[in-house]
VEXDREN-2710 file (C-alpha; in Angstrom, 1 decimal):
% VEXDREN-2710
k/r/px/py/pz
1/MET/16.0/4.9/-2.3
2/LEU/12.4/6.0/-1.8
3/HIS/10.8/9.3/-2.8
4/PRO/10.8/11.7/0.3
5/ASN/7.0/11.7/0.3
6/THR/6.8/7.9/0.4
7/GLU/9.4/7.8/3.2
8/ARG/7.6/10.6/5.1
9/LEU/4.3/8.7/5.2
10/ALA/6.0/5.4/6.0
11/GLU/7.8/7.1/8.9
12/TYR/4.6/8.7/10.1
13/TRP/3.0/5.2/10.1
14/ARG/5.9/3.8/12.1
15/ASP/5.7/6.7/14.6
16/GLN/1.9/6.0/15.1
17/ALA/2.5/2.3/15.5
18/GLY/4.1/2.5/18.9
19/PRO/4.9/-0.6/20.9
20/SER/2.0/-2.6/19.3
21/GLY/3.6/-2.4/15.9
22/LEU/0.3/-1.6/14.2
23/PRO/-1.3/1.8/14.4
24/SER/-5.1/2.1/14.8
25/ARG/-7.2/4.0/12.3
26/THR/-7.9/6.6/15.0
27/ALA/-4.2/7.2/15.5
28/ILE/-3.9/8.6/12.0
29/ASN/-4.6/12.3/11.7
30/PRO/-4.8/13.5/8.1
31/ALA/-3.8/17.1/9.2
32/ASP/-0.3/15.6/10.0
33/PHE/0.3/15.0/6.2
34/ALA/-2.1/17.5/4.7
35/ARG/0.2/18.4/1.8
36/MET/0.1/14.8/0.6
37/LEU/-3.6/14.2/1.0
38/PRO/-4.4/14.4/-2.8
39/GLN/-2.1/11.4/-3.2
40/VAL/-3.4/9.4/-0.3
41/PHE/-6.0/6.7/-0.3
42/MET/-7.6/4.3/2.2
43/LEU/-8.5/0.7/1.4
44/GLY/-10.9/-1.4/3.4
45/ARG/-10.6/-5.2/3.6
46/THR/-13.8/-7.3/3.7
47/GLU/-12.0/-10.6/2.9
48/ALA/-8.8/-11.8/1.3
49/GLY/-8.6/-10.2/-2.1
50/ALA/-11.5/-7.8/-1.5
51/LEU/-9.8/-4.4/-1.0
52/PRO/-12.3/-1.6/-1.9
53/PHE/-11.2/2.0/-1.9
54/ARG/-12.9/3.8/1.0
55/LEU/-11.3/7.2/0.6
56/VAL/-9.4/8.5/-2.5
57/GLY/-7.4/11.7/-2.8
58/GLY/-8.1/14.0/-5.8
59/PHE/-4.8/13.2/-7.5
60/VAL/-5.4/9.4/-7.4
61/ALA/-9.0/9.8/-8.8
62/GLU/-7.8/12.2/-11.5
63/LEU/-4.9/9.9/-12.5
64/HIS/-7.4/7.1/-13.1
65/GLY/-10.0/9.4/-14.6
66/ARG/-12.8/8.2/-12.3
67/ASP/-14.1/7.9/-8.8
68/LEU/-12.5/4.8/-7.3
69/ARG/-14.6/4.6/-4.1
70/GLY/-15.9/1.0/-3.8
71/VAL/-13.6/-0.3/-6.6
72/ASN/-11.4/-3.3/-5.6
73/ALA/-7.8/-1.9/-5.7
74/LEU/-6.5/-5.2/-7.0
75/THR/-8.4/-4.7/-10.3
76/LEU/-6.2/-1.7/-11.1
77/TRP/-3.1/-4.0/-11.4
78/SER/-2.2/-6.1/-14.3
79/PRO/-3.7/-9.6/-14.1
80/ARG/-0.2/-11.2/-13.7
81/ASP/0.5/-8.9/-10.6
82/GLN/-2.9/-9.2/-8.8
83/LEU/-2.1/-12.5/-7.0
84/GLN/1.3/-11.4/-5.8
85/ILE/0.1/-8.0/-4.5
86/ARG/-2.9/-9.8/-2.8
87/SER/-0.4/-12.2/-1.1
88/VAL/2.0/-9.5/0.0
89/LEU/-0.9/-7.4/1.5
90/GLU/-2.1/-10.4/3.4
91/GLN/1.4/-11.0/4.8
92/VAL/1.8/-7.4/6.0
93/ARG/-1.6/-7.7/7.8
94/ARG/-0.1/-10.6/9.8
95/ARG/3.4/-9.0/10.2
96/PRO/2.6/-5.2/10.1
97/GLN/5.0/-3.1/8.1
98/PRO/4.7/-0.6/5.3
99/ILE/5.5/-1.8/1.8
100/VAL/6.2/0.1/-1.4
101/VAL/5.3/-1.3/-4.8
102/THR/7.1/0.3/-7.7
103/ALA/5.0/0.3/-10.8
104/GLU/4.5/1.6/-14.3
105/ALA/1.2/3.5/-14.6
106/ARG/0.0/2.8/-18.1
107/THR/-2.7/4.4/-20.3
108/ALA/-4.8/2.6/-22.9
109/GLU/-2.8/4.4/-25.6
110/GLY/0.5/3.0/-24.2
111/ALA/1.9/6.1/-22.4
112/SER/3.4/5.3/-19.0
113/MET/5.0/6.8/-16.0
114/SER/6.9/5.3/-13.0
115/MET/5.5/5.6/-9.6
116/GLU/5.7/4.2/-6.0
117/VAL/2.5/2.9/-4.3
118/LEU/2.8/2.7/-0.5
119/PHE/0.6/0.3/1.4
120/ALA/0.6/0.4/5.3
121/PRO/-1.9/-1.6/7.4
122/LEU/-4.1/-0.1/10.1
123/SER/-6.1/-1.8/12.8
124/SER/-9.7/-1.5/13.9
125/ARG/-10.9/-1.2/17.5
126/THR/-10.6/-5.0/17.8
127/GLY/-6.9/-4.9/16.8
128/THR/-7.6/-6.6/13.4
129/ALA/-5.7/-5.1/10.4
130/ASP/-8.7/-4.3/8.3
131/ARG/-7.6/-1.1/6.5
132/PHE/-4.6/0.1/4.5
133/ILE/-3.5/3.7/4.2
134/GLY/-1.6/4.3/1.0
135/LEU/0.1/6.9/-1.2
136/TYR/0.5/7.3/-5.0
137/GLN/3.9/8.9/-5.6
138/PRO/4.8/9.7/-9.2
139/LEU/8.5/9.3/-10.0
140/GLY/8.3/10.9/-13.4
141/MET/6.6/13.7/-15.3
142/ILE/2.8/13.3/-15.3
143/GLN/2.7/15.0/-18.7
144/LYS/4.1/11.7/-20.1
145/LEU/0.5/10.4/-19.8
146/ASN/-0.8/13.0/-22.3
147/ASP/-3.9/13.7/-20.2
148/GLU/-5.1/10.1/-20.6
149/PRO/-6.3/8.2/-17.6
150/VAL/-4.2/5.3/-16.2
151/LYS/-5.9/2.0/-17.1
152/GLN/-3.4/-0.4/-15.5
153/LEU/-0.6/-0.5/-13.0
154/VAL/2.2/-2.9/-13.7
155/MET/4.5/-3.9/-10.8
156/THR/8.2/-3.5/-11.3
157/GLY/9.3/-4.2/-7.7
158/ILE/8.5/-4.4/-4.0
159/GLU/10.5/-2.7/-1.3
160/GLY/10.4/-2.3/2.5
161/ALA/8.9/-5.6/3.5
162/GLU/10.6/-8.7/4.8
163/LEU/8.5/-11.0/2.6
164/GLY/8.4/-14.7/2.7
165/GLU/8.3/-17.1/5.7
166/PRO/9.4/-15.9/9.1
167/LYS/13.0/-16.6/9.9
168/LEU/13.7/-19.8/11.9
169/ARG/14.0/-19.2/15.6
170/LEU/15.3/-21.4/18.3
171/ALA/12.7/-23.5/20.2
172/ALA/13.0/-25.7/23.2
173/LEU/11.1/-28.8/24.1
174/ASP/11.4/-30.2/27.6
175/GLY/14.5/-28.0/28.2
176/ARG/16.3/-29.2/25.0
177/VAL/17.0/-26.9/22.1
178/VAL/15.3/-28.5/19.0
179/ALA/15.5/-25.9/16.3
END
């Protein structure tokens, strides 16, 4: 079960998607989720694996103890998780849907806190999914971090996406069902 804030932003994304299944960047109105803005971020995508932060809410920047604009979001994750998160984000660009990565946010001193990180693709004017809107949702007490910045996110699970290869569908060739 997801945190209500995570579910709220994912539902907002679905409402904006409409029949196309992928909302445009212009369909997103930050005033519609103003109370969550400190936890919201926007990633760009210049190529596979290059996901720079474009906009960063105050809570997200404060949690990491620095301005993240221009920083590749994948570098915040543990080295063992970077490839999987990159792969999942590429998949949801092709088959749009919000995903939630559950993670441990860890400081250099070893303190940690559980959190959900929502990623939901957005399209440009050309219809290409070239942005992600996201949300950092703590699941524990922020005080556990002892006022130390988060140095690394370690994935503990992924929810909300039908990951993997598309399911097999029936196909016909010259009027015969072949698969």
